N, C-alpha and C positions, 0 to 999 in steps of 0.2 A: 504494500500500500504505500503510495507515494506520501511525503511529507507535504504539509500545507504551507504555503507562503507567510501565513499569518505567525508573527512571533508570539511565544509563549508570554503572555503579559507578566505573569508572576514572575518568570524568570528575569523578563527584562527589567523590571522594577528593582528586583534583588542586585542584578548587576550594576544598574545606575546608583543605587544605594552605597554599594560597595565602591564605586569610582569616586563617588562624593565623599565618602569616608577618608579614602586614600588621598583625596585633595586637601582636605582638612588638616590630616595629618602632617602633609607637607608643608602647609603653611605653619605649622606649629614648629616643624624642624627648621624652616627657613629662619624664622624669627630667631632661633637659638644659635643658629650657626655664625661661626666667626669668619672661617676661611672662605674667600670669594669664590676659589675654585669649587668648593662644596656647593656654596649657594648656587652658582651655575649650573651645576649638575642637577641640584633639586628643583630648578626652576625649569630646566629642559624636561624632567621627568614630569613636573606638573602640567606643562604645555601638552604633551602627549596625551596625559589622562584627561585633560581638558577637551582635547580634540575627539578622543574616544567617546566622552560624555556628550558632545555635541552631536556626534553621528547618530548616538541611540536616540537623543532628543529629536533629531530632524527625521527619523525613520517613524514616529509616532505622530 
């Protein structure tokens, strides 16, 4: 039986909440970080997560 194209809404919701949680954790880490190179790495990770969250938001 072929899979439907409809996303599993509870699964999508959980994924979006996990991404949002990771973004909040990164914000906390960024505020505490001293080394610029580490801040840049965390900001890069945050940007990637934000883009992923935007993709999920645009699908719905």
